[in-house]
KEKE-3310 file (N, C-alpha, C; in steps of 0.2 Angstrom, whole numbers, plus 5000, padded with zeros to 4 digits):
npx = (5004:5003:5008:4999:4987:4986:4983:4971:4963:4963:4971:4979:4987:4985:4994:4995:5006:5009:5012:5021:5020:5033:5035:5023:5019:5010:4999:4999:4995:4994:5004:5001:5005:5011:5008:5010:5001:5002:5017:5030:5029:5025:5033:5035:5045:5049:5037:5034:5045:5044:5032:5037:5045:5037:5030:5020:5020:5014:5000:4999:5003:4993:4982:4986:4985:4971:4966:4971:4964:4951:4953:4956:4946:4945:4953:4953:4945:4953:4966:4981:4984:4996:5002:5011:5019:5027:5037:5034:5022:5013:5015:5008:4996:4989:4977:4967:4971:4968:4954:4950:4953:4944:4934:4944:4955:4958:4964:4975:4992:5003:5017:5032:5046:5061:5074:5073:5077:5069:5060:5057:5049:5036:5032:5021:5011:5012:5010:4996:4990:4992:4986:4973:4972:4979:4992:5010:5024:5041:5050:5064:5074:5089:5096:5098:5107:5103:5098:5098:5094:5082:5074:5074:5068:5055:5039:5037:5027:5031:5046:5055:5068:5082:5089:5103:5106:5106:5115:5122:5114:5104:5100:5094:5095:5087:5075:5060:5063:5066:5072:5075:5074:5084:5090:5079:5078:5089:5086:5075:5082:5088:5079:5068:5051:5041:5039:5041:5041:5047:5049:5040:5028:5020:5024:5019:5001:4986:4971:4954:4941:4924:4909:4900:4909:4916:4906:4903:4914:4915:4904:4907:4916)
npy = (4994:5011:5028:5038:5030:5025:5036:5040:5029:5029:5021:5021:5018:5022:5024:5025:5032:5031:5046:5050:5058:5059:5063:5062:5049:5046:5044:5058:5060:5056:5052:5053:5042:5036:5023:5014:5004:4986:4980:4986:5000:5001:5006:5022:5031:5027:5027:5041:5046:5041:5048:5061:5060:5059:5071:5072:5074:5084:5081:5068:5070:5078:5069:5059:5066:5069:5056:5052:5061:5056:5043:5046:5047:5040:5045:5053:5069:5077:5073:5075:5076:5073:5079:5077:5088:5094:5109:5117:5112:5116:5130:5132:5127:5130:5136:5127:5116:5120:5122:5109:5103:5108:5106:5098:5105:5110:5099:5097:5096:5102:5096:5101:5098:5103:5101:5102:5114:5123:5129:5142:5147:5144:5153:5162:5154:5146:5156:5160:5147:5146:5156:5152:5142:5130:5120:5120:5110:5108:5097:5085:5094:5101:5094:5102:5116:5128:5126:5131:5144:5143:5138:5149:5158:5154:5151:5138:5125:5113:5104:5092:5083:5080:5064:5064:5073:5067:5057:5041:5037:5029:5013:5004:5002:5010:5011:5020:5032:5027:5012:5006:5007:5014:5023:5031:5037:5045:5054:5061:5067:5077:5086:5084:5082:5075:5060:5048:5031:5014:5009:5015:5011:4999:4995:5007:5008:5002:5010:5011:5022:5023:5022:5031:5040:5045:5051:5061:5069:5073:5081:5091:5099)
npz = (5000:4995:5001:4998:4996:5009:5017:5010:5013:5027:5034:5046:5061:5078:5092:5110:5121:5138:5149:5163:5179:5188:5201:5208:5204:5195:5180:5169:5156:5139:5125:5108:5095:5079:5068:5053:5041:5042:5036:5025:5027:5040:5052:5060:5056:5043:5036:5037:5030:5017:5014:5014:5003:4993:4993:5002:5016:5024:5022:5027:5040:5045:5044:5052:5064:5065:5066:5078:5087:5085:5091:5104:5114:5125:5134:5150:5154:5162:5160:5149:5131:5121:5106:5090:5080:5065:5063:5051:5047:5057:5056:5044:5045:5057:5061:5055:5063:5076:5075:5072:5084:5093:5108:5113:5114:5127:5133:5125:5121:5111:5103:5097:5086:5091:5087:5073:5067:5061:5069:5071:5062:5066:5075:5076:5076:5087:5097:5094:5097:5110:5115:5113:5123:5121:5126:5124:5119:5118:5109:5109:5114:5115:5105:5094:5087:5092:5104:5118:5116:5110:5120:5129:5120:5116:5124:5131:5138:5142:5142:5132:5134:5124:5121:5121:5131:5142:5141:5143:5153:5147:5145:5137:5121:5108:5114:5119:5130:5147:5154:5166:5185:5193:5184:5182:5194:5195:5185:5191:5201:5194:5192:5184:5179:5172:5163:5149:5145:5145:5158:5166:5160:5149:5132:5119:5117:5108:5110:5110:5107:5112:5102:5107:5113:5102:5095:5103:5104:5091:5091:5099:5092)
capx = (5000:5007:5006:4993:4982:4986:4979:4964:4959:4964:4975:4984:4986:4987:4996:4996:5011:5007:5017:5020:5023:5037:5035:5017:5019:5003:4999:4997:4992:4996:5007:4999:5011:5008:5011:5007:4998:5007:5021:5036:5028:5023:5037:5033:5050:5049:5031:5035:5051:5040:5027:5040:5048:5031:5027:5014:5021:5009:4994:5000:5004:4986:4978:4988:4982:4964:4965:4973:4958:4946:4954:4958:4940:4946:4957:4949:4946:4958:4973:4983:4985:5002:5002:5017:5019:5033:5035:5031:5015:5010:5015:5004:4989:4987:4970:4963:4972:4964:4947:4949:4954:4937:4934:4950:4961:4959:4968:4980:4999:5007:5024:5036:5052:5066:5080:5073:5080:5064:5055:5056:5044:5029:5031:5015:5006:5013:5006:4989:4988:4993:4980:4967:4972:4983:4999:5016:5030:5047:5053:5071:5077:5096:5098:5099:5112:5100:5094:5097:5091:5075:5071:5072:5064:5048:5036:5034:5024:5035:5052:5056:5075:5085:5093:5110:5107:5107:5119:5125:5108:5100:5102:5091:5096:5081:5068:5058:5063:5070:5070:5076:5072:5089:5090:5073:5079:5094:5082:5071:5087:5090:5073:5063:5045:5037:5043:5037:5045:5045:5049:5033:5022:5022:5025:5013:4995:4980:4965:4948:4936:4918:4905:4897:4914:4918:4901:4903:4920:4913:4899:4911:4920)
capy = (5000:5017:5033:5041:5026:5025:5042:5040:5024:5030:5015:5023:5016:5027:5021:5030:5031:5035:5050:5050:5062:5055:5065:5059:5042:5045:5046:5064:5061:5051:5054:5049:5039:5034:5017:5013:4997:4980:4980:4990:5006:5001:5010:5029:5035:5025:5030:5048:5047:5040:5053:5067:5059:5060:5077:5071:5074:5088:5077:5062:5073:5080:5063:5056:5070:5068:5049:5053:5064:5051:5038:5049:5048:5036:5049:5057:5076:5080:5071:5078:5073:5076:5078:5079:5092:5098:5117:5120:5110:5120:5136:5133:5124:5131:5137:5121:5112:5123:5120:5102:5101:5109:5106:5095:5110:5110:5094:5096:5098:5102:5095:5104:5096:5108:5100:5103:5120:5127:5131:5149:5148:5143:5157:5165:5148:5145:5162:5159:5141:5147:5161:5148:5137:5124:5120:5119:5107:5107:5090:5084:5099:5100:5091:5107:5121:5134:5123:5135:5150:5141:5137:5156:5162:5151:5150:5131:5123:5107:5103:5085:5083:5075:5059:5066:5077:5062:5052:5037:5034:5025:5006:5000:5005:5010:5012:5027:5033:5024:5005:5003:5012:5018:5029:5036:5041:5050:5060:5064:5071:5082:5090:5083:5081:5070:5055:5042:5025:5007:5008:5017:5007:4995:4999:5011:5003:5004:5011:5012:5026:5020:5025:5037:5045:5048:5055:5067:5073:5077:5087:5097:5104)
capz = (5000:4995:5006:4996:4998:5016:5019:5008:5017:5034:5036:5051:5068:5083:5099:5115:5126:5144:5151:5170:5184:5193:5208:5211:5202:5191:5173:5168:5150:5134:5118:5102:5091:5073:5065:5047:5041:5042:5030:5025:5030:5047:5056:5059:5053:5036:5034:5036:5025:5011:5013:5012:4996:4988:4994:5006:5023:5028:5022:5032:5047:5047:5044:5059:5070:5065:5068:5085:5090:5085:5096:5111:5118:5131:5139:5154:5152:5166:5157:5143:5125:5117:5098:5087:5073:5062:5063:5045:5046:5062:5054:5038:5046:5064:5061:5054:5069:5082:5073:5073:5091:5097:5115:5116:5115:5134:5135:5120:5121:5104:5103:5091:5086:5092:5083:5066:5065:5058:5074:5071:5057:5068:5081:5077:5077:5094:5100:5093:5100:5117:5117:5113:5128:5120:5129:5119:5122:5114:5109:5107:5117:5116:5099:5089:5088:5095:5110:5124:5113:5109:5127:5131:5116:5115:5130:5131:5145:5143:5138:5132:5133:5119:5124:5121:5137:5148:5138:5148:5157:5143:5145:5132:5114:5104:5118:5120:5137:5152:5155:5173:5190:5195:5179:5183:5200:5193:5181:5196:5205:5190:5193:5179:5182:5169:5158:5146:5144:5147:5166:5169:5157:5143:5125:5117:5116:5105:5114:5106:5109:5110:5097:5110:5114:5096:5093:5108:5102:5084:5092:5103:5088)
cpx = (5004:5004:5000:4986:4981:4982:4972:4960:4959:4967:4980:4982:4989:4988:4996:5001:5010:5013:5015:5023:5027:5038:5029:5016:5012:5004:4996:4994:4995:4999:5004:5005:5008:5012:5007:5004:5003:5010:5027:5035:5025:5027:5036:5039:5050:5043:5032:5040:5048:5036:5031:5043:5043:5027:5020:5014:5016:5002:4994:5000:4997:4981:4980:4985:4975:4962:4966:4967:4953:4947:4956:4952:4941:4950:4952:4950:4951:4965:4974:4984:4990:5002:5008:5016:5026:5032:5032:5024:5011:5009:5009:4997:4986:4980:4965:4964:4968:4956:4945:4949:4947:4938:4940:4956:4963:4964:4975:4987:5002:5014:5027:5043:5057:5072:5079:5076:5075:5058:5053:5050:5037:5028:5024:5010:5006:5009:4999:4986:4987:4987:4973:4967:4976:4990:5004:5021:5035:5050:5060:5075:5085:5100:5101:5105:5109:5096:5092:5093:5084:5071:5069:5067:5056:5046:5033:5032:5028:5041:5054:5064:5077:5089:5100:5111:5108:5110:5122:5120:5104:5103:5099:5091:5089:5074:5067:5058:5067:5068:5070:5075:5078:5090:5085:5075:5084:5091:5078:5076:5089:5084:5068:5056:5041:5041:5039:5043:5043:5046:5043:5027:5024:5023:5018:5007:4990:4975:4960:4943:4929:4914:4902:4903:4916:4913:4901:4909:4918:4908:4902:4915:4916)
cpy = (5006:5022:5036:5037:5025:5030:5042:5035:5024:5024:5017:5021:5021:5023:5026:5028:5035:5040:5051:5056:5058:5057:5062:5052:5041:5047:5053:5065:5055:5054:5050:5048:5036:5028:5016:5006:4992:4980:4984:4997:5007:5006:5017:5032:5033:5027:5037:5050:5046:5045:5059:5066:5060:5066:5077:5071:5078:5084:5072:5065:5075:5074:5060:5060:5069:5061:5049:5056:5059:5046:5040:5050:5044:5040:5054:5065:5080:5078:5074:5073:5076:5074:5081:5083:5095:5105:5120:5118:5115:5127:5137:5131:5125:5132:5131:5116:5114:5121:5113:5099:5102:5109:5102:5099:5111:5105:5094:5099:5097:5101:5097:5101:5101:5107:5101:5109:5125:5129:5138:5151:5147:5147:5160:5159:5146:5150:5161:5153:5142:5151:5157:5142:5131:5125:5118:5115:5107:5101:5090:5090:5097:5096:5096:5112:5127:5131:5128:5142:5149:5141:5144:5159:5160:5149:5143:5129:5116:5107:5096:5085:5078:5070:5060:5070:5073:5056:5048:5034:5029:5018:5001:5003:5004:5011:5019:5028:5029:5017:5003:5009:5016:5024:5034:5040:5046:5056:5064:5069:5077:5087:5090:5081:5075:5066:5050:5037:5019:5005:5010:5014:5003:4999:5002:5006:5006:5005:5013:5016:5022:5024:5032:5042:5048:5053:5062:5071:5077:5082:5093:5101:5109)
cpz = (5000:5000:5004:4998:5005:5019:5017:5012:5024:5037:5041:5057:5073:5089:5104:5120:5133:5146:5159:5173:5189:5200:5212:5209:5199:5184:5172:5161:5145:5128:5113:5097:5085:5071:5058:5047:5041:5036:5031:5028:5037:5052:5055:5055:5045:5033:5032:5031:5018:5009:5011:5005:4991:4989:4998:5013:5027:5028:5027:5039:5050:5048:5050:5065:5071:5068:5076:5089:5091:5090:5103:5115:5125:5137:5143:5153:5156:5164:5151:5137:5121:5110:5095:5081:5071:5062:5057:5044:5051:5059:5048:5040:5054:5065:5060:5060:5075:5081:5074:5080:5095:5104:5118:5116:5123:5136:5130:5122:5114:5105:5096:5092:5086:5088:5075:5063:5061:5063:5074:5066:5060:5075:5082:5078:5084:5099:5100:5097:5108:5120:5117:5118:5127:5123:5123:5123:5116:5114:5107:5109:5118:5110:5094:5091:5092:5101:5115:5122:5113:5115:5130:5127:5116:5122:5130:5138:5147:5139:5138:5130:5128:5123:5125:5128:5143:5146:5144:5153:5153:5143:5140:5125:5110:5107:5119:5127:5141:5153:5163:5178:5192:5190:5180:5189:5199:5189:5186:5200:5201:5189:5188:5182:5179:5164:5155:5145:5147:5155:5169:5166:5152:5137:5124:5115:5111:5110:5109:5110:5108:5105:5100:5111:5108:5094:5097:5106:5095:5086:5096:5098:5084)
residu = (UNK:UNK:UNK:UNK:UNK:UNK:UNK:UNK:UNK:UNK:UNK:UNK:UNK:UNK:UNK:UNK:UNK:UNK:UNK:UNK:UNK:UNK:UNK:UNK:UNK:UNK:UNK:UNK:UNK:UNK:UNK:UNK:UNK:UNK:UNK:UNK:UNK:UNK:UNK:UNK:UNK:UNK:UNK:UNK:UNK:UNK:UNK:UNK:UNK:UNK:UNK:UNK:UNK:UNK:UNK:UNK:UNK:UNK:UNK:UNK:UNK:UNK:UNK:UNK:UNK:UNK:UNK:UNK:UNK:UNK:UNK:UNK:UNK:UNK:UNK:UNK:UNK:UNK:UNK:UNK:UNK:UNK:UNK:UNK:UNK:UNK:UNK:UNK:UNK:UNK:UNK:UNK:UNK:UNK:UNK:UNK:UNK:UNK:UNK:UNK:UNK:UNK:UNK:UNK:UNK:UNK:UNK:UNK:UNK:UNK:UNK:UNK:UNK:UNK:UNK:UNK:UNK:UNK:UNK:UNK:UNK:UNK:UNK:UNK:UNK:UNK:UNK:UNK:UNK:UNK:UNK:UNK:UNK:UNK:UNK:UNK:UNK:UNK:UNK:UNK:UNK:UNK:UNK:UNK:UNK:UNK:UNK:UNK:UNK:UNK:UNK:UNK:UNK:UNK:UNK:UNK:UNK:UNK:UNK:UNK:UNK:UNK:UNK:UNK:UNK:UNK:UNK:UNK:UNK:UNK:UNK:UNK:UNK:UNK:UNK:UNK:UNK:UNK:UNK:UNK:UNK:UNK:UNK:UNK:UNK:UNK:UNK:UNK:UNK:UNK:UNK:UNK:UNK:UNK:UNK:UNK:UNK:UNK:UNK:UNK:UNK:UNK:UNK:UNK:UNK:UNK:UNK:UNK:UNK:UNK:UNK:UNK:UNK:UNK:UNK:UNK:UNK:UNK:UNK:UNK:UNK)
# end
């Protein structure tokens, strides 16, 4: 199945990774992660690379965003929903994104990849989203040349540190986050509040919203 067909057929799988408050020991929200259909395009990095090479990155990104919203109905209203966007997608489509969020904007945390080097292009989008009540997170902080400058320049509600910042603490290559307790304790000592990873939960899971939840979300928009 090619990328265009995946988008048209909505053959996109959304997984949700719990995000934990390591001070209180509780889940504060979920990050929406994308997988393609079974096959060569199932891994997210391969899927998005294929989309980019075919000029479909933005279309795929927005399709993944909408599928995430549809499937996020299981998340209690007091919990957060983390959603990933490339800076250029956010810059060009923030109004549509805000409209699609509807009432879910109260839960939404828009994650912007800080290491892309293009974060400056979505400064207006960040401002407008924050004014509408949407939280902002900078992802991969520390991976780019302007890491410290971006931290000061953009008013992010959350900073997600690049793994290079805590090099030597990762004990499981390829895992998202941390695998063992001692490493988590060290991160806590560094003053970080929330973290996602295999120590705090299993791998990202499928969660299905009920038909009633999906209908409610559509009516709220």
